[in-house]
DSSP file (Angstrom, degrees, kcal/mol; ACC not computed):
  #  RESIDUE AA STRUCTURE BP1 BP2  ACC     N-H-->O    O-->H-N    N-H-->O    O-->H-N    TCO  KAPPA ALPHA  PHI   PSI    X-CA   Y-CA   Z-CA
    1    1 A M     >        0   0    0      0, 0.0     4,-1.8     0, 0.0     5,-0.2   0.000 360.0 360.0 360.0 -34.6  -22.0   14.7    2.3
    2    2 A K  H  >  +     0   0    0      1,-0.2     4,-2.4     2,-0.2     5,-0.2   0.868 360.0  55.2 -64.9 -35.2  -23.6   12.3   -0.2
    3    3 A W  H  > S+     0   0    0      2,-0.2     4,-2.8     1,-0.2    -1,-0.2   0.873 105.7  51.2 -66.6 -36.6  -21.1   13.5   -2.8
    4    4 A I  H  > S+     0   0    0      2,-0.2     4,-2.4     1,-0.2    -1,-0.2   0.926 111.6  47.0 -66.0 -44.1  -18.1   12.7   -0.6
    5    5 A A  H  X S+     0   0    0     -4,-1.8     4,-2.4     2,-0.2    -2,-0.2   0.911 114.1  47.9 -63.1 -42.2  -19.4    9.2    0.0
    6    6 A L  H  X S+     0   0    0     -4,-2.4     4,-2.5     2,-0.2    -2,-0.2   0.918 111.9  49.1 -65.3 -43.9  -20.1    8.7   -3.7
    7    7 A A  H  X S+     0   0    0     -4,-2.8     4,-2.2     2,-0.2    -2,-0.2   0.897 112.0  49.3 -62.9 -40.3  -16.6   10.0   -4.6
    8    8 A T  H  X S+     0   0    0     -4,-2.4     4,-2.5     2,-0.2     5,-0.2   0.928 111.3  48.8 -63.9 -45.9  -15.0    7.7   -2.1
    9    9 A L  H  X S+     0   0    0     -4,-2.4     4,-2.3     1,-0.2    -2,-0.2   0.904 112.3  48.4 -60.9 -42.8  -16.9    4.7   -3.3
   10   10 A M  H  X S+     0   0    0     -4,-2.5     4,-2.2     2,-0.2    -1,-0.2   0.892 111.3  50.3 -66.7 -39.0  -16.0    5.5   -6.9
   11   11 A S  H  X S+     0   0    0     -4,-2.2     4,-2.2     2,-0.2    -2,-0.2   0.927 111.9  46.7 -64.5 -45.4  -12.3    5.9   -6.0
   12   12 A V  H  X S+     0   0    0     -4,-2.5     4,-2.5     1,-0.2     5,-0.2   0.910 111.9  51.5 -63.6 -42.1  -12.2    2.6   -4.2
   13   13 A S  H  X S+     0   0    0     -4,-2.3     4,-2.6    -5,-0.2    -1,-0.2   0.900 109.9  49.5 -61.6 -41.5  -14.0    0.8   -7.0
   14   14 A A  H  X S+     0   0    0     -4,-2.2     4,-1.6     2,-0.2    -1,-0.2   0.893 111.7  48.7 -65.4 -40.4  -11.5    2.2   -9.5
   15   15 A L  H  X S+     0   0    0     -4,-2.2     4,-0.5     2,-0.2    -2,-0.2   0.922 114.2  44.9 -66.3 -43.9   -8.5    1.1   -7.4
   16   16 A I  H >< S+     0   0    0     -4,-2.5     3,-1.2     1,-0.2     4,-0.4   0.923 113.0  50.7 -66.1 -43.9   -9.9   -2.4   -6.9
   17   17 A G  H >< S+     0   0    0     -4,-2.6     3,-0.9     1,-0.3    -1,-0.2   0.797 102.3  61.9 -64.8 -28.7  -10.8   -2.7  -10.6
   18   18 A G  H 3< S+     0   0    0     -4,-1.6    -1,-0.3     1,-0.2    -2,-0.2   0.662 100.1  54.8 -71.6 -15.7   -7.4   -1.6  -11.7
   19   19 A C  T << S+     0   0    0     -3,-1.2     2,-0.4    -4,-0.5    -1,-0.2   0.523  86.7  97.9 -94.6  -7.0   -5.8   -4.6   -9.9
   20   20 A V    <   -     0   0    0     -3,-0.9     2,-0.3    -4,-0.4     3,-0.1  -0.667  50.1-175.5 -89.1 134.0   -7.8   -7.3  -11.6
   21   21 A T        -     0   0    0     -2,-0.4     3,-0.1     1,-0.1    -2,-0.0  -0.928  31.0-131.8-124.6 153.6   -6.4   -9.1  -14.6
   22   22 A A  S    S-     0   0    0     -2,-0.3     2,-0.3     1,-0.2    -1,-0.1   0.872  89.3  -5.7 -70.5 -37.3   -8.1  -11.6  -16.9
   23   23 A S  S    S+     0   0    0     -3,-0.1    -1,-0.2     2,-0.0     2,-0.1  -0.940  90.7  75.9-149.1 170.2   -5.1  -14.0  -16.6
   24   24 A G        -     0   0    0     -2,-0.3     2,-0.3    -3,-0.1    -3,-0.1  -0.385  47.0-136.1 112.0 168.8   -1.7  -14.1  -15.2
   25   25 A N    >>  -     0   0    0     -2,-0.1     3,-1.0     5,-0.0     4,-0.9  -0.834  42.0 -71.7-149.7-173.8   -0.1  -14.6  -11.8
   26   26 A Y  H >> S+     0   0    0     -2,-0.3     4,-2.6     1,-0.3     3,-0.8   0.883 126.0  54.6 -55.2 -43.9    2.6  -13.2   -9.5
   27   27 A C  H 34 S+     0   0    0      1,-0.2    -1,-0.3     2,-0.2    33,-0.0   0.746 101.3  60.0 -68.0 -22.8    5.4  -14.7  -11.6
   28   28 A D  H <4 S+     0   0    0     -3,-1.0    -1,-0.2     1,-0.1    -2,-0.2   0.799 121.3  22.3 -72.7 -27.7    4.1  -13.0  -14.8
   29   29 A V  H << S+     0   0    0     -4,-0.9    -2,-0.2    -3,-0.8    -1,-0.1   0.623  97.4 102.8-115.3 -17.9    4.5   -9.6  -13.3
   30   30 A A     <  -     0   0    0     -4,-2.6     2,-0.3    -5,-0.2    -5,-0.0  -0.407  44.0-176.7 -75.0 145.0    7.1   -9.9  -10.5
   31   31 A K        -     0   0    0     -2,-0.1    25,-0.1     3,-0.0    -2,-0.0  -0.966  35.9 -91.0-135.6 153.0   10.6   -8.7  -11.0
   32   32 A A        -     0   0    0     -2,-0.3     2,-0.5     1,-0.1    21,-0.0  -0.345  44.5-115.7 -61.5 142.8   13.7   -8.8   -8.7
   33   33 A V        -     0   0    0     16,-0.3    -1,-0.1    17,-0.0    20,-0.1  -0.703  34.8-175.6 -84.1 128.8   14.1   -5.8   -6.6
   34   34 A R        -     0   0    0     -2,-0.5     2,-0.1    -3,-0.0    -3,-0.0  -0.992  23.2-124.4-126.0 128.9   17.2   -3.8   -7.3
   35   35 A P        -     0   0    0      0, 0.0     2,-0.1     0, 0.0     6,-0.0  -0.420  27.3-118.9 -70.6 148.0   18.4   -0.8   -5.4
   36   36 A S    >   -     0   0    0      1,-0.1     3,-1.1    -2,-0.1     0, 0.0  -0.438  21.1-115.3 -78.3 158.2   19.0    2.4   -7.3
   37   37 A V  T 3  S+     0   0    0      1,-0.2    -1,-0.1    -2,-0.1     0, 0.0   0.817 119.0  53.9 -62.5 -29.3   22.4    4.0   -7.3
   38   38 A D  T 3  S+     0   0    0      2,-0.1    -1,-0.2     0, 0.0     2,-0.1   0.576  87.7 106.9 -82.7 -10.0   20.8    7.0   -5.4
   39   39 A D    <   -     0   0    0     -3,-1.1     2,-0.9     1,-0.1     0, 0.0  -0.373  69.7-133.3 -71.2 146.5   19.3    4.7   -2.7
   40   40 A R        -     0   0    0     -2,-0.1     2,-1.2     5,-0.0     5,-0.1  -0.888  24.4-146.2 -96.0 106.5   20.8    4.7    0.8
   41   41 A L        +     0   0    0     -2,-0.9     2,-0.1     4,-0.1    -2,-0.0  -0.606  23.3 179.4 -83.8  96.4   21.0    1.0    1.5
   42   42 A T     >  -     0   0    0     -2,-1.2     4,-2.6     1,-0.1     5,-0.2  -0.401  44.2-103.9 -85.6 169.8   20.4    0.5    5.2
   43   43 A D  H  > S+     0   0    0      1,-0.2     4,-2.2     2,-0.2     5,-0.1   0.895 122.9  51.3 -60.6 -39.9   20.4   -2.9    6.8
   44   44 A G  H  > S+     0   0    0      2,-0.2     4,-2.1     1,-0.2    -1,-0.2   0.906 111.0  46.7 -65.3 -42.0   16.6   -2.8    7.0
   45   45 A T  H  > S+     0   0    0      2,-0.2     4,-2.5     1,-0.2    -2,-0.2   0.918 112.2  50.4 -66.1 -43.3   16.2   -1.9    3.3
   46   46 A A  H  X S+     0   0    0     -4,-2.6     4,-2.5     1,-0.2    -2,-0.2   0.890 110.1  51.0 -61.3 -39.6   18.7   -4.6    2.3
   47   47 A R  H  X S+     0   0    0     -4,-2.2     4,-2.4    -5,-0.2    -1,-0.2   0.904 110.5  48.4 -65.3 -41.8   16.8   -7.1    4.5
   48   48 A Q  H  X S+     0   0    0     -4,-2.1     4,-2.3     2,-0.2    -2,-0.2   0.902 112.0  49.0 -65.5 -41.4   13.5   -6.2    2.8
   49   49 A I  H  X S+     0   0    0     -4,-2.5     4,-2.6     2,-0.2   -16,-0.3   0.934 111.9  48.8 -63.1 -45.8   15.0   -6.5   -0.7
   50   50 A L  H  X S+     0   0    0     -4,-2.5     4,-2.5     1,-0.2     5,-0.2   0.909 110.4  51.4 -60.8 -43.2   16.5   -9.9    0.2
   51   51 A T  H  X S+     0   0    0     -4,-2.4     4,-2.1     2,-0.2    -1,-0.2   0.926 112.6  45.1 -60.5 -46.3   13.2  -11.1    1.5
   52   52 A E  H  X S+     0   0    0     -4,-2.3     4,-2.3     2,-0.2    -2,-0.2   0.909 114.1  48.5 -65.7 -42.3   11.3  -10.1   -1.6
   53   53 A N  H  X S+     0   0    0     -4,-2.6     4,-2.2     2,-0.2    -1,-0.2   0.862 110.9  50.7 -68.3 -35.4   13.9  -11.5   -4.0
   54   54 A E  H  X S+     0   0    0     -4,-2.5     4,-2.5    -5,-0.2    -1,-0.2   0.892 109.6  51.2 -66.6 -39.1   14.0  -14.8   -2.0
   55   55 A K  H  X S+     0   0    0     -4,-2.1     4,-2.7    -5,-0.2     5,-0.3   0.928 109.9  49.8 -62.1 -44.8   10.2  -15.0   -2.3
   56   56 A L  H  X S+     0   0    0     -4,-2.3     4,-2.5     1,-0.2     5,-0.4   0.920 112.2  47.4 -58.8 -45.8   10.4  -14.4   -6.0
   57   57 A A  H  X S+     0   0    0     -4,-2.2     4,-1.7     3,-0.2    -1,-0.2   0.897 114.0  47.3 -64.5 -40.6   13.0  -17.2   -6.4
   58   58 A K  H  < S+     0   0    0     -4,-2.5    -2,-0.2     1,-0.2    -1,-0.2   0.909 119.9  37.0 -68.0 -42.4   10.9  -19.6   -4.3
   59   59 A L  H  < S+     0   0    0     -4,-2.7    -2,-0.2    -5,-0.2    -1,-0.2   0.818 132.8  23.0 -80.4 -31.0    7.6  -19.0   -6.0
   60   60 A C  H  <        0   0    0     -4,-2.5    -3,-0.2    -5,-0.3    -2,-0.2   0.536 360.0 360.0-118.9  -9.6    8.9  -18.6   -9.6
   61   61 A G     <        0   0    0     -4,-1.7    -4,-0.2    -5,-0.4    -3,-0.1   0.479 360.0 360.0  82.5 360.0   12.2  -20.3   -9.8
């Protein structure tokens, strides 16, 4: 049981540590969302894409 707890703790630590950067912000890494040709573009998916792209435009210009 101790090994499972330790493995879980190590996994969570690795995931959290992988998200940390020394510098940079959302605008440095964000890109507009574009649907793939293979995607089935439903109204809900189109709405989510539009929301994310509007957020990108508002925050980053």
